[in-house]
C-alpha positions as CSV (number, residue, x, y, z in Angstrom):
1,X,0.1,-0.2,-0.2
2,X,1.7,3.6,-0.9
3,X,2.3,5.5,2.0
4,X,-0.9,7.7,3.1
5,X,1.1,10.6,5.4
6,X,1.5,13.3,4.7
7,X,5.2,14.2,4.0
8,X,5.4,17.7,5.9
9,X,3.2,19.7,8.2
10,X,3.4,23.1,7.4
11,X,4.1,25.4,10.0
12,X,4.0,29.1,8.5
13,X,0.4,30.7,7.3
14,X,2.1,31.2,3.9
15,X,2.5,27.1,4.1
16,X,-0.7,26.5,5.7
17,X,-2.7,28.2,3.3
18,X,-0.9,26.4,0.1
19,X,-1.8,23.4,1.9
20,X,-5.2,24.5,2.3
21,X,-6.0,25.4,-1.6
22,X,-4.9,21.9,-2.8
23,X,-6.9,20.3,-0.5
24,X,-10.3,22.8,-1.2
25,X,-8.9,21.5,-5.0
26,X,-9.1,18.2,-4.3
27,X,-12.4,18.2,-2.6
28,X,-13.5,20.2,-5.7
29,X,-12.3,17.0,-8.4
30,X,-13.4,14.6,-5.9
31,X,-16.7,16.2,-6.4
32,X,-16.5,16.5,-10.4
33,X,-14.8,13.1,-11.3
34,X,-14.9,11.1,-7.9
35,X,-11.8,9.3,-6.6
36,X,-11.1,6.9,-9.1
37,X,-10.4,9.9,-11.3
38,X,-8.1,11.9,-8.8
39,X,-5.1,12.4,-9.7
40,X,-2.1,14.5,-8.6
41,X,-1.7,16.5,-11.3
42,X,-5.5,18.0,-11.8
43,X,-4.7,17.9,-7.9
44,X,-2.0,20.9,-8.4
45,X,-3.9,22.3,-11.6
46,X,-6.7,23.4,-9.6
47,X,-4.7,24.5,-6.9
48,X,-2.8,26.9,-9.0
49,X,0.2,24.9,-7.7
50,X,2.5,23.2,-9.5
51,X,3.1,19.3,-9.4
52,X,6.4,19.3,-7.3
53,X,5.2,21.6,-4.3
54,X,2.3,19.2,-4.2
55,X,4.8,16.7,-3.8
56,X,6.8,18.3,-1.0
57,X,3.6,17.5,1.1
58,X,2.2,14.8,-0.7
59,X,3.5,11.9,-1.7
60,X,0.1,10.7,-3.9
61,X,-3.2,11.2,-4.4
62,X,-4.3,8.5,-1.2
63,X,-2.3,11.1,0.9
64,X,-4.1,14.2,0.0
65,X,-7.4,13.0,0.1
66,X,-6.8,11.0,3.3
67,X,-6.1,14.7,4.7
68,X,-9.2,15.9,3.2
69,X,-11.0,12.8,4.8
70,X,-9.6,13.9,8.3
71,X,-10.2,17.8,8.1
72,X,-13.7,16.7,7.0
73,X,-14.2,14.6,10.1
74,X,-12.6,16.9,12.0
75,X,-15.3,19.9,10.7
76,X,-17.6,17.6,12.3
77,X,-16.8,16.9,15.4
78,X,-15.5,20.8,16.4
79,X,-19.5,21.4,14.9
80,X,-21.4,19.3,17.0
81,X,-19.0,19.4,20.3
82,X,-19.7,23.6,19.7
83,X,-23.4,23.0,18.8
84,X,-23.4,21.2,22.2
85,X,-22.2,23.5,24.1
86,X,-24.7,26.2,23.0
87,X,-27.3,23.7,24.1
88,X,-26.1,23.5,27.2
89,X,-25.1,27.4,27.5
90,X,-29.0,28.0,26.6
91,X,-31.1,25.7,28.6
92,X,-32.7,24.7,24.9
93,X,-35.8,22.0,25.6
94,X,-34.9,18.8,24.5
95,X,-36.4,19.0,21.1
96,X,-35.1,22.8,20.4
97,X,-31.5,21.1,21.2
98,X,-32.1,18.0,19.2
99,X,-32.9,20.5,16.2
100,X,-29.8,22.7,16.9
101,X,-27.0,19.9,16.5
102,X,-28.4,18.0,13.6
103,X,-28.9,21.3,11.3
104,X,-25.1,22.2,13.2
105,X,-24.2,18.6,11.5
106,X,-25.8,18.8,8.2
107,X,-24.2,22.7,7.3
108,X,-20.6,20.7,7.9
109,X,-21.9,17.3,6.1
110,X,-23.6,19.5,3.1
111,X,-20.2,21.2,3.0
112,X,-18.1,18.5,2.9
113,X,-20.0,16.6,0.4
114,X,-17.7,15.2,-1.7
115,X,-15.3,13.1,1.0
116,X,-19.2,11.8,2.6
117,X,-20.4,11.4,-1.3
118,X,-17.7,9.9,-3.0
119,X,-15.1,8.8,-0.8
120,X,-16.8,7.4,1.6
121,X,-18.1,4.6,-1.0
122,X,-15.2,4.7,-3.5
123,X,-12.2,4.7,-1.2
124,X,-13.4,3.6,2.2
125,X,-9.7,2.6,3.1
126,X,-9.5,6.8,3.9
127,X,-11.8,6.3,6.6
128,X,-9.7,3.5,7.9
129,X,-6.7,5.6,8.9
130,X,-5.5,5.8,12.1
131,X,-6.1,9.5,12.5
132,X,-9.9,8.9,11.0
133,X,-10.8,6.2,12.9
134,X,-10.3,8.4,16.5
135,X,-12.1,11.0,15.3
136,X,-15.2,8.8,14.4
137,X,-14.4,7.2,17.7
138,X,-14.9,10.6,19.2
139,X,-17.8,11.0,17.6
140,X,-19.7,8.1,18.5
141,X,-18.3,9.2,22.3
142,X,-20.4,12.7,21.7
143,X,-23.1,10.8,21.5
144,X,-22.9,9.3,25.1
145,X,-21.9,13.1,26.4
146,X,-25.5,13.8,24.6
147,X,-27.5,11.3,26.5
148,X,-25.5,12.6,29.9
149,X,-26.9,15.9,29.4
150,X,-30.2,15.0,29.1
151,X,-30.0,13.7,32.5
152,X,-33.8,12.7,33.7
153,X,-35.4,13.5,30.5
154,X,-34.0,10.2,28.8
155,X,-36.5,7.3,29.1
156,X,-33.8,4.6,27.9
157,X,-33.9,1.1,29.4
158,X,-29.9,0.1,28.6
159,X,-28.7,3.8,28.1
160,X,-25.1,3.5,26.6
161,X,-26.6,0.6,24.3
162,X,-29.3,2.8,23.5
163,X,-27.8,6.0,22.5
164,X,-24.8,4.4,20.8
165,X,-28.0,2.9,18.4
166,X,-30.0,5.6,18.0
167,X,-26.3,7.8,17.7
168,X,-25.6,5.4,14.7
169,X,-29.3,5.8,13.5
170,X,-29.6,9.3,13.3
171,X,-25.6,9.7,11.6
172,X,-26.9,7.1,8.5
173,X,-30.1,9.0,8.1
174,X,-28.1,12.4,8.2
175,X,-25.9,11.5,5.8
176,X,-28.7,10.4,3.4
177,X,-30.7,13.8,4.0
178,X,-27.0,15.8,3.3
179,X,-26.6,13.7,0.2
180,X,-30.2,14.2,-1.5
181,X,-30.4,16.4,-4.5
182,X,-32.7,18.8,-3.3
183,X,-33.1,22.5,-1.9
184,X,-31.4,23.2,1.5
185,X,-34.8,24.4,2.9
186,X,-36.2,20.4,2.2
187,X,-33.1,19.2,4.0
188,X,-33.6,21.3,7.2
189,X,-37.5,20.1,7.1
190,X,-36.4,16.5,7.0
191,X,-33.3,17.4,9.7
192,X,-36.4,18.2,11.9
193,X,-38.2,15.2,11.3
194,X,-35.4,13.4,12.7
195,X,-34.9,15.5,15.6
196,X,-38.9,15.1,16.5
197,X,-38.2,11.6,16.2
198,X,-34.9,10.9,17.9
199,X,-37.1,12.8,20.7
200,X,-40.1,10.4,20.3
201,X,-37.8,7.2,20.6
202,X,-35.6,8.9,23.4
203,X,-37.5,10.8,26.1
204,X,-39.7,10.0,29.0
205,X,-42.6,11.6,28.0
206,X,-43.8,11.7,31.4
207,X,-41.3,13.7,32.0
208,X,-42.2,16.1,29.1
209,X,-45.9,16.1,30.4
210,X,-44.8,16.8,34.5
211,X,-43.0,19.9,33.0
212,X,-45.2,21.3,30.7
213,X,-48.0,20.7,33.9
214,X,-45.3,22.7,36.3
215,X,-45.2,25.8,33.6
216,X,-48.4,26.0,33.0
217,X,-49.4,26.0,36.7
218,X,-46.5,28.8,37.4
């Protein structure tokens, strides 16, 4: 198997910008041609750099595509963590929080469609890179953090296992929504429906009724 690690990590602002341009170019080429049409020459040409410059940082196309995959997963994890922190800070209701989390994830999935729509099925080995598997593990762990933030509002007979199952179900559904060739308004509508169904699966309905009664009495 060819080496998949970058040759060097950019340190200066200019070199970081060059690498980001190459990753953006890789995403554009993947979206246009797919993984099998990807070449280092096409990436370099679209990025506006020489192939020699590309080879300073990446030994081959898989190394560039692997770095692109890791960047997409990092962006998704960062967006979900930020959204969870916002839900807690704003004390959102269960449904509002779920919608906010999923809509935040949807934005990244749509932005990173070349990775999730083309590289995932055409080059699954990129998602088995150590850094990629670590990030995917952190995304799954985040579902447990979300479970814990729900407190006694949740009704899960097997909390850890149920949260793991629901997390995978929601992730698969969100991926399919992000890949739809539809207006963004329709994708957002479907995402809100996923949020509603998720809450129906996970929430203690009696708790919601008690909360609603207390609010009405106040």
